[in-house]
C-alpha positions as CSV (number, residue, x, y, z in Angstrom):
1,M,0.0,-0.3,-0.2
2,K,1.2,3.6,-0.8
3,T,0.2,6.2,1.5
4,A,0.4,10.3,2.1
5,I,0.2,12.2,5.0
6,V,-0.7,15.8,4.5
7,G,0.9,18.3,7.0
8,S,3.4,15.8,7.6
9,N,5.6,17.9,10.1
10,G,2.8,18.5,12.5
11,Y,2.5,17.1,16.0
12,I,-0.3,14.0,15.3
13,A,1.5,13.5,11.7
14,K,4.6,12.7,13.6
15,F,3.3,10.0,15.7
16,I,1.2,8.7,12.5
17,L,4.4,8.5,10.3
18,Q,6.3,6.5,13.4
19,R,3.5,4.2,13.3
20,F,2.9,3.7,9.3
21,E,6.9,3.0,9.4
22,K,6.3,-0.1,11.5
23,E,3.8,-1.3,9.1
24,T,4.5,-4.1,6.7
25,E,1.9,-3.3,4.5
26,I,2.8,0.2,3.9
27,E,5.5,0.4,1.5
28,Q,5.6,4.0,0.7
29,I,4.7,7.2,2.8
30,L,4.6,10.7,0.7
31,K,5.4,13.6,3.0
32,I,3.5,16.7,1.8
33,D,3.8,19.8,3.8
34,Q,5.1,23.5,3.3
35,D,8.5,22.5,4.9
36,T,11.6,21.6,3.8
37,E,11.6,18.3,5.1
38,A,8.6,17.0,3.0
39,D,8.7,15.1,0.1
40,M,6.3,17.5,-1.7
41,H,5.7,21.1,-1.0
42,L,2.0,22.1,-0.7
43,N,0.8,25.8,-0.1
44,L,-2.9,25.6,0.8
45,Q,-3.1,29.4,-0.1
46,E,-2.2,28.1,-3.5
47,P,-3.3,24.6,-3.8
48,E,-3.6,24.8,-7.6
49,K,0.0,24.9,-7.6
50,F,0.4,21.3,-6.5
51,D,1.4,18.7,-8.9
52,Y,-1.4,16.3,-8.0
53,E,0.1,13.6,-10.6
54,V,2.0,12.3,-7.5
55,L,-1.4,10.9,-6.1
56,D,-1.8,8.8,-9.0
57,D,-0.3,5.6,-7.1
58,I,-1.4,6.5,-3.6
59,D,-4.0,4.5,-2.2
60,Y,-4.8,6.1,1.0
61,L,-4.2,9.7,2.1
62,V,-4.1,11.0,5.7
63,F,-5.2,15.1,5.9
64,T,-4.0,16.5,9.0
65,A,-3.0,20.0,7.7
66,A,-4.7,22.8,9.5
67,V,-4.4,26.0,11.3
68,S,-5.5,24.6,14.5
69,S,-5.4,27.4,17.3
70,P,-9.1,28.6,18.0
71,D,-7.9,32.0,18.7
72,R,-6.1,32.5,15.4
73,C,-8.9,31.1,13.5
74,A,-11.0,33.8,15.0
75,S,-8.5,36.7,14.8
76,E,-7.2,36.0,11.7
77,F,-10.6,34.5,10.2
78,G,-10.2,35.1,6.4
79,Y,-6.8,33.9,6.0
80,C,-7.3,30.5,8.0
81,W,-10.7,30.1,6.1
82,T,-8.7,30.0,2.9
83,I,-6.5,27.3,4.4
84,N,-8.6,25.5,6.5
85,V,-11.5,25.4,4.0
86,T,-11.0,26.8,0.5
87,G,-7.6,25.3,-0.1
88,T,-8.4,22.1,1.7
89,N,-11.5,21.5,-0.2
90,Y,-9.5,21.8,-3.3
91,F,-7.0,19.6,-2.1
92,I,-9.3,16.8,-1.1
93,R,-11.3,17.2,-4.5
94,E,-8.6,16.8,-6.6
95,A,-6.9,13.7,-4.0
96,I,-10.0,12.1,-4.6
97,K,-10.4,12.5,-8.5
98,H,-6.9,10.4,-8.2
99,K,-8.8,7.6,-6.4
100,C,-6.9,8.6,-3.1
101,H,-9.1,7.3,0.0
102,V,-9.2,10.8,2.3
103,L,-8.8,10.3,6.1
104,F,-9.9,13.8,7.2
105,F,-8.7,15.1,10.8
106,S,-11.7,16.8,12.2
107,S,-12.8,18.0,15.6
108,D,-15.2,18.0,18.4
109,A,-15.4,21.5,17.7
110,V,-17.9,21.0,14.8
111,F,-20.5,20.1,17.7
112,G,-21.1,23.2,19.0
113,D,-21.6,24.2,22.9
114,T,-24.5,22.7,24.4
115,P,-24.5,22.1,28.1
116,G,-25.5,18.7,29.1
117,I,-25.3,17.2,25.7
118,V,-22.8,14.0,25.0
119,Y,-22.2,14.2,21.4
120,D,-21.9,11.0,19.2
121,E,-21.5,10.3,15.3
122,K,-25.1,10.8,15.0
123,S,-25.5,14.1,16.6
124,V,-26.3,17.1,14.4
125,T,-23.3,19.3,13.9
126,A,-24.0,23.0,15.0
127,A,-20.7,24.3,15.2
128,T,-20.3,27.6,17.1
129,T,-16.4,28.9,17.2
130,P,-14.7,29.8,13.8
131,Y,-12.5,26.7,14.0
132,G,-15.4,24.5,14.4
133,K,-17.1,26.3,11.7
134,M,-14.0,25.2,9.4
135,K,-14.0,21.9,10.1
136,K,-17.7,21.5,9.9
137,A,-17.7,23.2,6.1
138,V,-15.1,20.6,5.1
139,E,-17.0,17.6,6.5
140,D,-20.2,18.8,4.6
141,E,-18.8,19.3,1.4
142,F,-17.7,15.9,1.0
143,K,-19.9,13.5,3.5
144,G,-21.3,10.6,1.4
145,D,-18.4,10.5,-0.9
146,A,-17.0,7.0,-0.8
147,Y,-13.4,8.1,-0.9
148,F,-13.9,10.4,2.1
149,K,-14.2,9.9,6.0
150,A,-13.8,12.3,8.6
151,I,-12.2,11.4,12.3
152,R,-13.5,14.1,15.0
153,L,-10.6,14.4,17.7
154,S,-10.9,15.6,21.3
155,Y,-8.0,16.9,23.0
156,V,-4.9,14.2,21.9
157,A,-2.6,13.6,24.8
158,S,1.2,12.9,24.5
159,A,4.5,13.9,25.9
160,K,4.9,16.5,23.3
161,D,1.5,18.0,23.6
162,R,1.3,21.6,24.6
163,F,-0.2,21.3,28.2
164,I,1.6,18.2,29.0
165,T,4.9,19.8,27.8
166,Y,4.3,22.5,30.1
167,C,3.6,20.5,33.0
168,L,6.8,18.3,32.6
169,E,9.1,21.5,32.2
170,C,7.8,22.7,35.4
171,I,8.5,19.6,37.2
172,Q,12.2,19.8,35.8
173,N,12.4,23.2,36.7
174,Q,11.0,22.9,40.0
175,K,8.3,25.7,39.3
176,S,4.7,25.7,39.9
177,A,2.2,25.2,37.1
178,D,-0.9,27.2,36.8
179,I,-3.6,25.0,35.9
180,F,-6.7,26.8,34.1
181,H,-10.3,25.1,35.4
182,P,-12.6,24.4,34.6
183,F,-11.8,23.0,30.8
184,Y,-12.8,19.5,30.0
185,R,-12.3,17.3,27.3
186,N,-12.7,13.3,26.4
187,V,-9.3,12.9,26.4
188,I,-7.2,10.5,23.8
189,T,-3.9,9.6,23.3
190,A,-1.6,10.3,19.9
191,S,-0.8,6.6,20.2
192,D,-4.5,5.6,19.8
193,V,-5.0,8.2,17.2
194,A,-2.1,7.0,15.4
195,D,-3.4,3.2,15.6
196,I,-6.7,4.6,14.1
197,A,-5.2,5.7,11.1
198,V,-3.6,2.4,10.6
199,Y,-7.0,1.2,11.1
200,F,-8.7,2.9,8.2
201,A,-5.7,2.0,5.9
202,K,-6.7,-1.4,6.3
203,H,-10.3,-1.4,6.8
204,W,-11.6,1.2,4.9
205,D,-14.3,-0.4,3.4
206,E,-15.3,-2.2,6.3
207,Y,-16.2,1.0,8.5
208,E,-19.5,1.8,6.9
209,P,-20.3,5.5,8.6
210,A,-18.7,8.5,7.3
211,F,-17.5,9.9,10.7
212,L,-15.8,8.6,13.8
213,N,-15.7,10.5,17.2
214,V,-12.0,9.7,18.5
215,A,-12.9,10.1,22.1
216,G,-11.8,8.5,25.6
217,R,-14.6,7.3,27.7
218,E,-14.1,9.5,30.4
219,L,-14.5,13.4,30.8
220,V,-11.3,14.8,31.9
221,S,-10.0,18.1,33.2
222,R,-6.6,19.4,33.1
223,I,-6.8,18.9,37.0
224,R,-7.0,15.2,36.5
225,I,-4.2,15.2,33.8
226,A,-2.1,17.0,36.4
227,D,-2.9,14.3,38.9
228,E,-2.0,11.6,36.6
229,L,1.4,12.9,36.1
230,N,1.5,13.2,39.6
231,R,0.9,9.5,39.8
232,I,3.5,8.7,37.0
233,F,5.9,11.1,38.6
234,H,6.0,10.7,42.2
235,D,4.0,14.1,43.2
236,R,6.8,16.2,41.5
237,L,4.4,18.4,39.9
238,K,3.1,21.3,41.9
239,Y,0.4,23.3,40.8
240,T,-2.4,26.1,41.5
241,V,-5.5,26.1,39.7
242,S,-7.0,29.4,38.1
243,M,-10.1,30.5,36.2
244,P,-9.2,31.5,32.5
245,E,-10.3,35.2,31.6
246,D,-13.3,35.2,29.6
247,G,-11.7,35.6,26.5
248,F,-10.3,32.1,26.7
249,F,-13.8,30.5,26.3
250,T,-14.7,33.1,23.6
251,N,-13.6,30.3,21.0
252,R,-13.5,27.1,23.0
253,P,-16.1,25.4,25.4
254,R,-15.6,25.0,28.7
255,I,-16.9,21.4,28.5
256,T,-17.1,19.1,25.3
257,Q,-18.4,15.8,25.8
258,M,-18.2,13.4,23.2
259,E,-18.4,9.5,22.9
260,S,-18.2,7.4,19.9
261,R,-20.8,4.7,19.0
262,Y,-18.3,2.9,16.9
263,L,-14.6,2.6,18.3
264,Q,-15.5,-0.5,20.2
265,E,-18.1,-2.0,18.0
266,Y,-15.8,-2.1,15.1
267,G,-13.1,-3.1,17.2
268,I,-11.0,-0.2,16.6
269,L,-9.8,0.4,20.1
270,K,-10.0,-1.5,23.0
271,A,-11.5,0.0,26.3
272,A,-9.2,1.2,28.7
273,T,-9.3,4.0,31.5
274,F,-7.7,7.2,31.1
275,T,-5.4,6.3,34.0
276,E,-4.2,3.2,31.9
277,K,-3.9,5.1,28.4
278,I,-1.7,8.3,29.8
279,Q,0.5,5.5,31.7
280,K,1.3,3.8,28.8
281,E,1.7,6.9,26.5
282,L,4.2,8.1,29.0
283,E,6.2,5.1,29.4
284,G,9.9,5.5,29.4
285,I,9.5,9.5,30.1
286,E,12.4,10.1,32.6
287,L,12.3,13.4,34.5
């Protein structure tokens, strides 16, 4: 199988690359990004300049590229829409013309912010934030196309995500971390996301729905993450809890509770607690 990853130098894409390299069935990984490390250069502001003939032999394409900062999507809406929607739609449309199966990385932000609601794959998408509206626009453009599926990510935890990196640096430097609360998500790990990308490479036609919610089974706060880090690193993280300024929640909900009807039904991931998942994710990390 020949694969491609768009946004190959991104946070999550690097985990997928490492995972793909271990798969004997994957014989080629074409890295597409705007940096010099990529095999092919892509500027989503000018997607028409990309040489789409390189996709003729690609069976499966993972699209992770995006401006993912909710605040930037709000403050630079026009620029971000050009990349996250206009350029993204153009590229995906061309990839599908070349018979690529496209796995698009979407977000729990497509669901909006209705208190008390637990969103699953059949929930109505009613995005309220600029970032959520951008992801929803791409989903709406291609839903129903047999060559397109989207996975909606909750918070993706790893030793390299921003919050955990910040906490680990605080441990190393013996500083107290300032933790925003309330802020809850159904946290998933980067390793799980990489496993899901492999699942779709192998089982595209077996998975019938157009969307998959990639979410942990527990609603987790940043305080819970900090406490799990203390479980792993022997209470070395000192922290204080603070309420974010109102502007912090303008572009991101306090709570987004998302679940999946299909992760276990299709045998995509094994059920596990957040404690088990984060401990496995941080194995080998020494401070």
